[in-house]
NUVOLUM-843639 format. One record per atom (N, C-alpha, C, O, CB): residue in three letters; chain; x, y, z. Coordinates in Angstrom, 2 decimals. Glycine has a CB too. Example, Ala and Ser with C-alpha at 12.3 -4.5 7.8 and 13.67 -1.06 7.14 Angstrom:
2
rest|kette|x|y|z
ALA|A|13.19|-5.69|7.80 $
ALA|A|12.30|-4.50|7.80 $
ALA|A|13.20|-3.30|7.80 $
ALA|A|14.24|-3.32|8.46 $
ALA|A|11.31|-4.47|9.05 $
SER|A|12.85|-2.25|7.08 $
SER|A|13.67|-1.06|7.14 $
SER|A|12.90|0.03|7.87 $
SER|A|13.41|1.14|8.04 $
SER|A|14.08|-0.60|5.72 $
//
This chain:
81
rest|kette|x|y|z
UNK|A|-12.54|12.27|28.19 $
UNK|A|-12.04|12.52|29.52 $
UNK|A|-12.23|11.27|30.36 $
UNK|A|-13.20|10.53|30.20 $
UNK|A|-12.75|13.71|30.16 $
UNK|A|-11.30|11.04|31.24 $
UNK|A|-11.40|9.93|32.19 $
UNK|A|-11.84|10.50|33.53 $
UNK|A|-11.26|11.46|34.03 $
UNK|A|-10.04|9.16|32.32 $
UNK|A|-12.85|9.89|34.10 $
UNK|A|-13.36|10.37|35.38 $
UNK|A|-13.20|9.31|36.45 $
UNK|A|-13.40|8.12|36.19 $
UNK|A|-14.83|10.78|35.25 $
UNK|A|-12.84|9.73|37.64 $
UNK|A|-12.79|8.85|38.80 $
UNK|A|-13.39|9.62|39.97 $
UNK|A|-12.82|10.61|40.42 $
UNK|A|-11.31|8.37|39.10 $
UNK|A|-14.52|9.16|40.45 $
UNK|A|-15.22|9.82|41.56 $
UNK|A|-15.47|11.29|41.26 $
UNK|A|-15.36|12.14|42.14 $
UNK|A|-14.42|9.68|42.85 $
UNK|A|-15.82|11.59|39.99 $
UNK|A|-16.19|12.95|39.62 $
UNK|A|-15.02|13.87|39.32 $
UNK|A|-15.24|15.01|38.92 $
UNK|A|-16.99|13.54|40.70 $
UNK|A|-13.79|13.41|39.48 $
UNK|A|-12.63|14.27|39.22 $
UNK|A|-12.02|13.91|37.86 $
UNK|A|-11.95|12.73|37.50 $
UNK|A|-11.57|14.12|40.35 $
UNK|A|-11.59|14.91|37.12 $
UNK|A|-10.92|14.66|35.85 $
UNK|A|-9.49|14.23|36.13 $
UNK|A|-8.73|14.97|36.76 $
UNK|A|-10.96|15.92|34.93 $
UNK|A|-9.12|13.04|35.68 $
UNK|A|-7.76|12.56|35.87 $
UNK|A|-6.86|13.06|34.76 $
UNK|A|-5.80|13.63|35.00 $
UNK|A|-7.73|11.03|35.94 $
UNK|A|-7.30|12.83|33.52 $
UNK|A|-6.45|13.18|32.40 $
UNK|A|-7.30|13.29|31.14 $
UNK|A|-8.24|12.51|30.95 $
UNK|A|-5.30|12.14|32.22 $
UNK|A|-6.98|14.23|30.29 $
UNK|A|-7.65|14.34|29.00 $
UNK|A|-6.66|13.92|27.92 $
UNK|A|-5.55|14.44|27.86 $
UNK|A|-8.18|15.79|28.75 $
UNK|A|-7.07|12.98|27.09 $
UNK|A|-6.19|12.45|26.06 $
UNK|A|-6.80|12.71|24.69 $
UNK|A|-7.96|12.39|24.45 $
UNK|A|-5.94|10.94|26.27 $
UNK|A|-6.02|13.30|23.81 $
UNK|A|-6.45|13.50|22.44 $
UNK|A|-5.44|12.81|21.54 $
UNK|A|-4.23|13.01|21.66 $
UNK|A|-6.57|15.02|22.09 $
UNK|A|-5.96|11.98|20.64 $
UNK|A|-5.09|11.25|19.74 $
UNK|A|-5.78|11.15|18.39 $
UNK|A|-6.99|10.97|18.30 $
UNK|A|-4.74|9.85|20.31 $
UNK|A|-4.99|11.26|17.35 $
UNK|A|-5.50|11.05|16.00 $
UNK|A|-4.68|9.94|15.38 $
UNK|A|-3.45|10.00|15.38 $
UNK|A|-5.44|12.37|15.13 $
UNK|A|-5.35|8.95|14.87 $
UNK|A|-4.69|7.82|14.24 $
UNK|A|-4.90|7.93|12.73 $
UNK|A|-6.04|8.00|12.26 $
UNK|A|-5.24|6.46|14.78 $
UNK|A|-3.81|7.95|11.99 $
UNK|A|-3.86|8.04|10.53 $
UNK|A|-3.37|6.72|9.97 $
UNK|A|-2.26|6.28|10.28 $
UNK|A|-3.00|9.25|9.98 $
UNK|A|-4.18|6.09|9.16 $
UNK|A|-3.79|4.82|8.54 $
UNK|A|-3.66|5.05|7.03 $
UNK|A|-4.54|5.61|6.39 $
UNK|A|-4.83|3.68|8.86 $
UNK|A|-2.54|4.60|6.50 $
UNK|A|-2.27|4.79|5.07 $
UNK|A|-1.90|3.45|4.47 $
UNK|A|-1.05|2.73|5.00 $
UNK|A|-1.14|5.84|4.84 $
UNK|A|-2.54|3.13|3.37 $
UNK|A|-2.19|1.89|2.67 $
UNK|A|-1.01|2.20|1.76 $
UNK|A|-0.91|3.31|1.22 $
UNK|A|-3.42|1.32|1.86 $
UNK|A|-0.14|1.23|1.60 $
UNK|A|1.01|1.43|0.72 $
UNK|A|0.54|1.69|-0.71 $
UNK|A|-0.56|1.28|-1.08 $
UNK|A|1.94|0.21|0.77 $
UNK|A|1.36|2.37|-1.52 $
UNK|A|1.00|2.62|-2.92 $
UNK|A|0.86|1.32|-3.72 $
UNK|A|1.27|0.24|-3.27 $
UNK|A|2.05|3.53|-3.59 $
UNK|A|0.29|1.45|-4.87 $
UNK|A|0.04|0.31|-5.75 $
UNK|A|1.35|-0.41|-6.10 $
UNK|A|2.37|0.22|-6.36 $
UNK|A|-0.67|0.76|-7.03 $
UNK|A|1.28|-1.74|-6.11 $
UNK|A|2.45|-2.55|-6.46 $
UNK|A|2.25|-3.20|-7.83 $
UNK|A|1.17|-3.18|-8.40 $
UNK|A|2.70|-3.62|-5.37 $
UNK|A|3.33|-3.78|-8.31 $
UNK|A|3.25|-4.50|-9.58 $
UNK|A|2.27|-5.67|-9.46 $
UNK|A|1.54|-5.96|-10.41 $
UNK|A|4.64|-5.02|-10.00 $
UNK|A|2.25|-6.33|-8.32 $
UNK|A|1.33|-7.44|-8.11 $
UNK|A|-0.12|-6.96|-8.10 $
UNK|A|-1.00|-7.64|-8.62 $
UNK|A|1.66|-8.16|-6.80 $
UNK|A|-0.38|-5.77|-7.50 $
UNK|A|-1.74|-5.22|-7.51 $
UNK|A|-2.22|-5.05|-8.95 $
UNK|A|-3.36|-5.39|-9.28 $
UNK|A|-1.78|-3.87|-6.77 $
UNK|A|-1.35|-4.52|-9.79 $
UNK|A|-1.75|-4.25|-11.17 $
UNK|A|-2.02|-5.54|-11.95 $
UNK|A|-2.77|-5.53|-12.92 $
UNK|A|-0.66|-3.44|-11.88 $
UNK|A|-1.41|-6.64|-11.53 $
UNK|A|-1.65|-7.95|-12.16 $
UNK|A|-2.79|-8.69|-11.47 $
UNK|A|-3.10|-9.83|-11.82 $
UNK|A|-0.38|-8.81|-12.12 $
UNK|A|-3.43|-8.02|-10.48 $
UNK|A|-4.53|-8.60|-9.71 $
UNK|A|-4.13|-9.90|-9.00 $
UNK|A|-4.90|-10.86|-8.94 $
UNK|A|-5.71|-8.86|-10.62 $
UNK|A|-2.91|-9.90|-8.48 $
UNK|A|-2.40|-11.05|-7.74 $
UNK|A|-2.62|-10.85|-6.24 $
UNK|A|-2.51|-9.74|-5.74 $
UNK|A|-0.90|-11.27|-8.03 $
UNK|A|-2.93|-11.92|-5.55 $
UNK|A|-3.00|-11.91|-4.09 $
UNK|A|-1.65|-12.41|-3.61 $
UNK|A|-1.25|-13.52|-3.94 $
UNK|A|-4.20|-12.81|-3.54 $
UNK|A|-0.95|-11.60|-2.84 $
UNK|A|0.43|-11.94|-2.50 $
UNK|A|0.75|-11.83|-1.02 $
UNK|A|1.86|-12.18|-0.62 $
UNK|A|1.35|-11.07|-3.25 $
UNK|A|-0.17|-11.36|-0.20 $
UNK|A|0.01|-11.35|1.25 $
UNK|A|1.32|-10.74|1.71 $
UNK|A|1.55|-9.55|1.53 $
UNK|A|-0.08|-12.73|1.77 $
UNK|A|2.19|-11.58|2.31 $
UNK|A|3.43|-11.10|2.89 $
UNK|A|4.60|-11.10|1.92 $
UNK|A|5.73|-10.83|2.32 $
UNK|A|3.78|-11.93|4.08 $
UNK|A|4.34|-11.40|0.65 $
UNK|A|5.41|-11.31|-0.35 $
UNK|A|5.82|-9.85|-0.49 $
UNK|A|4.96|-8.97|-0.47 $
UNK|A|4.96|-11.90|-1.73 $
UNK|A|7.08|-9.59|-0.61 $
UNK|A|7.57|-8.21|-0.65 $
UNK|A|7.53|-7.66|-2.07 $
UNK|A|8.57|-7.53|-2.72 $
UNK|A|9.00|-8.13|-0.09 $
UNK|A|6.34|-7.35|-2.55 $
UNK|A|6.15|-6.84|-3.91 $
UNK|A|6.67|-5.41|-4.02 $
UNK|A|6.60|-4.63|-3.07 $
UNK|A|4.67|-6.90|-4.31 $
UNK|A|7.17|-5.07|-5.19 $
UNK|A|7.69|-3.72|-5.45 $
UNK|A|6.58|-2.81|-5.95 $
UNK|A|5.58|-3.26|-6.49 $
UNK|A|8.84|-3.78|-6.48 $
UNK|A|6.78|-1.49|-5.76 $
UNK|A|5.82|-0.53|-6.27 $
UNK|A|5.79|-0.58|-7.79 $
UNK|A|6.81|-0.82|-8.45 $
UNK|A|6.16|0.90|-5.79 $
UNK|A|4.61|-0.34|-8.33 $
UNK|A|4.50|-0.16|-9.78 $
UNK|A|4.90|1.28|-10.09 $
UNK|A|5.13|2.08|-9.18 $
UNK|A|3.03|-0.49|-10.29 $
UNK|A|4.98|1.61|-11.36 $
UNK|A|5.30|2.99|-11.75 $
UNK|A|4.25|3.95|-11.20 $
UNK|A|4.58|5.02|-10.70 $
UNK|A|5.39|3.12|-13.30 $
UNK|A|2.98|3.55|-11.29 $
UNK|A|1.90|4.39|-10.75 $
UNK|A|2.03|4.52|-9.23 $
UNK|A|1.79|5.60|-8.68 $
UNK|A|0.51|3.79|-11.12 $
UNK|A|2.40|3.44|-8.56 $
UNK|A|2.59|3.49|-7.11 $
UNK|A|3.70|4.44|-6.71 $
UNK|A|3.56|5.22|-5.77 $
UNK|A|2.88|2.11|-6.58 $
UNK|A|4.82|4.36|-7.41 $
UNK|A|5.95|5.26|-7.11 $
UNK|A|5.56|6.72|-7.32 $
UNK|A|6.01|7.60|-6.60 $
UNK|A|7.18|4.92|-7.99 $
UNK|A|4.71|6.96|-8.31 $
UNK|A|4.29|8.33|-8.61 $
UNK|A|3.39|8.91|-7.52 $
UNK|A|3.30|10.13|-7.40 $
UNK|A|3.56|8.37|-9.95 $
UNK|A|2.73|8.08|-6.73 $
UNK|A|1.84|8.59|-5.68 $
UNK|A|2.57|8.95|-4.39 $
UNK|A|2.01|9.66|-3.55 $
UNK|A|0.77|7.57|-5.38 $
UNK|A|3.79|8.48|-4.21 $
UNK|A|4.51|8.75|-2.96 $
UNK|A|4.67|10.24|-2.68 $
UNK|A|4.36|10.67|-1.57 $
UNK|A|5.89|8.08|-3.00 $
UNK|A|5.14|11.05|-3.63 $
UNK|A|5.24|12.49|-3.34 $
UNK|A|3.89|13.13|-2.99 $
UNK|A|3.83|14.04|-2.17 $
UNK|A|5.85|13.22|-4.53 $
UNK|A|2.83|12.65|-3.61 $
UNK|A|1.49|13.18|-3.32 $
UNK|A|1.09|12.88|-1.88 $
UNK|A|0.58|13.75|-1.18 $
UNK|A|0.45|12.59|-4.30 $
UNK|A|1.33|11.64|-1.43 $
UNK|A|1.01|11.24|-0.05 $
UNK|A|1.84|12.07|0.93 $
UNK|A|1.31|12.59|1.92 $
UNK|A|1.28|9.73|0.16 $
UNK|A|3.13|12.19|0.67 $
UNK|A|4.02|12.96|1.54 $
UNK|A|3.57|14.41|1.62 $
UNK|A|3.57|15.00|2.70 $
UNK|A|5.48|12.88|1.03 $
UNK|A|3.19|14.99|0.51 $
UNK|A|2.72|16.39|0.48 $
UNK|A|1.44|16.55|1.31 $
UNK|A|1.30|17.54|2.03 $
UNK|A|2.47|16.85|-0.98 $
UNK|A|0.53|15.60|1.20 $
UNK|A|-0.73|15.68|1.96 $
UNK|A|-0.48|15.65|3.47 $
UNK|A|-1.27|16.20|4.24 $
UNK|A|-1.67|14.53|1.57 $
UNK|A|0.60|15.02|3.89 $
UNK|A|0.91|14.90|5.32 $
UNK|A|1.95|15.92|5.79 $
UNK|A|2.35|15.91|6.96 $
UNK|A|1.41|13.50|5.62 $
UNK|A|2.39|16.79|4.91 $
UNK|A|3.48|17.72|5.21 $
UNK|A|3.22|18.55|6.49 $
UNK|A|4.13|18.71|7.31 $
UNK|A|3.69|18.65|4.03 $
UNK|A|2.03|19.07|6.66 $
UNK|A|1.73|19.94|7.80 $
UNK|A|1.11|19.20|8.98 $
UNK|A|0.66|19.84|9.94 $
UNK|A|0.80|21.04|7.37 $
UNK|A|1.08|17.89|8.93 $
UNK|A|0.50|17.10|10.00 $
UNK|A|1.61|16.73|10.99 $
UNK|A|2.65|16.20|10.60 $
UNK|A|-0.20|15.81|9.45 $
UNK|A|1.36|17.01|12.27 $
UNK|A|2.34|16.65|13.30 $
UNK|A|2.23|15.14|13.53 $
UNK|A|1.18|14.64|13.94 $
UNK|A|2.10|17.45|14.64 $
UNK|A|3.32|14.43|13.28 $
UNK|A|3.33|12.98|13.45 $
UNK|A|4.35|12.64|14.53 $
UNK|A|5.54|12.95|14.40 $
UNK|A|3.67|12.26|12.10 $
UNK|A|3.87|12.01|15.58 $
UNK|A|4.75|11.64|16.69 $
UNK|A|5.40|10.28|16.50 $
UNK|A|6.56|10.07|16.87 $
UNK|A|3.97|11.64|17.98 $
UNK|A|4.66|9.35|15.91 $
UNK|A|5.17|7.98|15.73 $
UNK|A|4.67|7.42|14.40 $
UNK|A|3.58|7.75|13.93 $
UNK|A|4.73|7.06|16.91 $
UNK|A|5.50|6.58|13.82 $
UNK|A|5.11|5.86|12.62 $
UNK|A|5.36|4.38|12.87 $
UNK|A|6.45|3.98|13.26 $
UNK|A|5.90|6.36|11.35 $
UNK|A|4.34|3.58|12.64 $
UNK|A|4.44|2.13|12.77 $
UNK|A|4.22|1.52|11.39 $
UNK|A|3.31|1.92|10.67 $
UNK|A|3.41|1.56|13.81 $
UNK|A|5.04|0.56|11.04 $
UNK|A|4.91|-0.09|9.74 $
UNK|A|5.39|-1.53|9.84 $
UNK|A|6.10|-1.90|10.76 $
UNK|A|5.69|0.67|8.67 $
UNK|A|4.99|-2.31|8.87 $
UNK|A|5.51|-3.68|8.80 $
UNK|A|6.94|-3.61|8.25 $
UNK|A|7.35|-2.56|7.76 $
UNK|A|4.59|-4.61|7.91 $
UNK|A|7.68|-4.69|8.33 $
UNK|A|9.05|-4.68|7.81 $
UNK|A|9.13|-4.83|6.29 $
UNK|A|10.23|-4.81|5.73 $
UNK|A|9.84|-5.77|8.46 $
UNK|A|8.00|-4.99|5.62 $
UNK|A|8.02|-5.16|4.17 $
UNK|A|8.49|-3.88|3.49 $
UNK|A|8.17|-2.78|3.93 $
UNK|A|6.63|-5.55|3.65 $
UNK|A|9.24|-4.02|2.43 $
UNK|A|9.80|-2.88|1.72 $
UNK|A|8.72|-1.91|1.28 $
UNK|A|8.89|-0.69|1.40 $
UNK|A|10.61|-3.34|0.52 $
UNK|A|7.62|-2.43|0.76 $
UNK|A|6.58|-1.55|0.22 $
UNK|A|5.97|-0.64|1.29 $
UNK|A|5.52|0.46|0.96 $
UNK|A|5.48|-2.38|-0.43 $
UNK|A|5.95|-1.06|2.53 $
UNK|A|5.42|-0.21|3.59 $
UNK|A|6.52|0.64|4.22 $
UNK|A|6.30|1.81|4.54 $
UNK|A|4.73|-1.07|4.67 $
UNK|A|7.69|0.06|4.38 $
UNK|A|8.82|0.77|5.00 $
UNK|A|9.26|1.98|4.17 $
UNK|A|9.55|3.04|4.73 $
UNK|A|10.01|-0.18|5.19 $
UNK|A|9.31|1.84|2.84 $
UNK|A|9.74|2.95|2.00 $
UNK|A|8.81|4.15|2.10 $
UNK|A|9.26|5.29|2.14 $
UNK|A|9.84|2.51|0.54 $
UNK|A|7.51|3.88|2.15 $
UNK|A|6.55|4.98|2.30 $
UNK|A|6.70|5.63|3.67 $
UNK|A|6.69|6.86|3.78 $
UNK|A|5.11|4.48|2.10 $
UNK|A|6.84|4.82|4.71 $
UNK|A|7.02|5.36|6.06 $
UNK|A|8.26|6.23|6.15 $
UNK|A|8.22|7.29|6.78 $
UNK|A|7.11|4.23|7.07 $
UNK|A|9.35|5.80|5.53 $
UNK|A|10.59|6.58|5.55 $
UNK|A|10.41|7.89|4.80 $
UNK|A|10.94|8.91|5.22 $
UNK|A|11.74|5.78|4.94 $
UNK|A|9.69|7.87|3.69 $
UNK|A|9.47|9.11|2.92 $
UNK|A|8.66|10.10|3.74 $
UNK|A|8.94|11.30|3.73 $
UNK|A|8.75|8.80|1.58 $
UNK|A|7.64|9.62|4.46 $
UNK|A|6.83|10.49|5.30 $
UNK|A|7.66|11.02|6.47 $
UNK|A|7.56|12.20|6.80 $
UNK|A|5.59|9.73|5.82 $
UNK|A|8.46|10.17|7.08 $
UNK|A|9.25|10.56|8.25 $
UNK|A|10.33|11.58|7.91 $
UNK|A|10.66|12.42|8.75 $
UNK|A|9.89|9.34|8.88 $
UNK|A|10.89|11.53|6.72 $
UNK|A|11.98|12.44|6.37 $
UNK|A|11.50|13.77|5.81 $
UNK|A|12.31|14.67|5.57 $
UNK|A|12.89|11.77|5.38 $
UNK|A|10.19|13.91|5.60 $
UNK|A|9.68|15.17|5.06 $
UNK|A|9.71|16.25|6.11 $
UNK|A|9.32|17.39|5.83 $
UNK|A|8.25|15.00|4.53 $
//
């Protein structure tokens, strides 16, 4: 709660959910690749439905992601569920 001179101005409730992108081919080769747009590995692609299912009943107001394909594809899958 925010207080000003003893009066409640506004109550704000927020939950922040952070999700790392699924495993990529570079992860499996133990490569450090930073901003390179690595593709999901087979194992990474297999985890996407699991992540989406875990978030199915969660009310999500906004999704923020980097422009990299590996993060954008997961964000789109979550947003369209």
